[in-house]
N, C-alpha and C positions, 0 to 999 in steps of 0.2 A: 504494500500500500504506500509506504513512504517513497519507494523507488518510483512508483507511478506518479506520485505528486511531484517529485523532482523532474520527472520526464515532462509533465505538463507545464512546469514552471520554466523549463529551459529557454523558451523565447524571451520570457520576461527577464530571466537572469542575464541572458546574453545582451538584451537591449539595455538593461540597467547598467551593466558593467561597461558597455561601449560608451554610453552617455557619461558615466563617471570618469572614464579615461579622457574623453574629449573635453569635458567641462574642466577637469583638473588641469589638463595641459593648457587649455585656453587661459584660465585665470593665472596660471604660473607664467605664461607668456606675457600677460598684461603686467604682472608685477615685475617681470624681467625688463620690459620696455621702460617702466617707471623707475625702478631702483637702480638698474645697471646702465641702461642707455640714456637715462635722464630725460625721457619723453614724458612730461607730466600730463596727466589726464585732465580734461575739462570736466565740468559738472555733469554733462550728459554721459561722458565716458564712465564716470564713477557710478552713475545710476544704472548703466547697463550691466555693471558687475553684480548688482543685487540678484539678478536671476541665477547667476552662477553660484552665488553664496547659498541660494535655496536649493538649486538642482543638485549640487554636489552631495550634501548629506542625504537628500531624499533618494537619489539614485543609489547611494550606498545602502540605505535602509531597504529599498526595494530589492536590491541584489541579495542582501542578507536574508530577507524574508523569503525570496524565491529559493535560495539555497536550502532553507529550512523547511520548505514545503508548505508555505503559507497558502491560504485559499486563493484560487485564481481571481475571483472578483476583487480581492484586496490588492493583488499585484496589478491588475488592470487599472484600478483606481489610481494607484501610485503612478503608473505610466501615463495616465491621462493628465494628471497634474503636471508631470514633467513636460509632456508634449505641449500643454497650454502655456506653461512658463517659457519654454524655449521658443514657441511660435510668437508669443507676445514680445519677447526680447528681440527676435528677428525683425519684427515690425518696428520696434524702437530703433534698432540699428539702421534700418532703411530710412526712418525719419531723420536720424542724426546724419547719415550720409547725404541726404537731400539738403540738409542745412549747410553742410560743407560745400556742396556743389552749387549753393545759392538757388536751389529750386524753390525754396520757401524760407520764410523767416523763422529763426530759432527763438528760443526763450531769451528774454531781455536780461535775465539774471546770470548769464554766463560771465561772471566776474571772478576776481581773485578771492582769497579767503577773507573772512571777517577779521578786522583788526581791533584789538582792545585798545581804544584810544586813552584809557585811563592809566596806562603804564607810563613810566618815566620816559622822557625823550620828546623830541618835537614831532608834531604831526607830519611834517614834510619828510623827516627821516623814516618814519614808519611807512609812509606811502611809497617811498623809494624802494622799500624792501618787498612790496607786494608784487608778485609776478602774476599777471592776469593771463589765464589760459582760456582763450576764446573758443567757443563751440563751433564757430563757422570757419575756423582756420585749421587746415590739415597740417599736422606736424610730421607725418610719415605716410608714404604711399609705397606700395609694391605692386607692379603690374597695373598701375593706375587705380588701385583700390586702397582706400584708407583703412585704418583700424576699425572704424565704425562699419565700413562695408564688410570687412572680414568677420566682424561680430555678427552681422546679419546673416552671412553665409553659414558660419559655424552654428549659430543658433537654429537656423533652418535645418541643418544636418541633424542636430540633436533632436529636433521635433520629429523629423522623418524616422530616425532610429526608434524613438519611443512609439511612434505610430505603427511601425513595423512590429514591434514587440506586442502592441495591443492587438493588432490584426492576427498575428500568429498565435497568440495566447487565446484569443476568442475562438479560433478554429478548433482547438484541441478539446 
């Protein structure tokens, strides 16, 4: 019986593990760009990371549950949440890439960090230290695609993997 449950969970396990690897590699890459290459993220870039911070532990949980023979409806529900989060993040990446290409206006609050003006020192000195990372300026492109564009593609891939896991799990 346990062997049969694992067999039924196999597509969910495979999908969850694949999403886990892709999401972890992507967020590691984002941190590499920020911490090693000093390509600082804009506010929209930071917001796009939220989906990864949710998808990584959820996909690990779904993979663990699938390996332990959890009920198929529970695994499918987990994969649906992953697929929705990844698809939503893909749309967010498309929006951000559109802002970068000037297809539409971005948020007006893409400014630098808040400064505590109560600290010692002059206001002008503090303002000189603020580095504004604009949402509509691309800091890095490869093959004509920005990091926001790659986020859209990678998130779409994760949504497709989760959808594959859902479809395969539902058939069993």
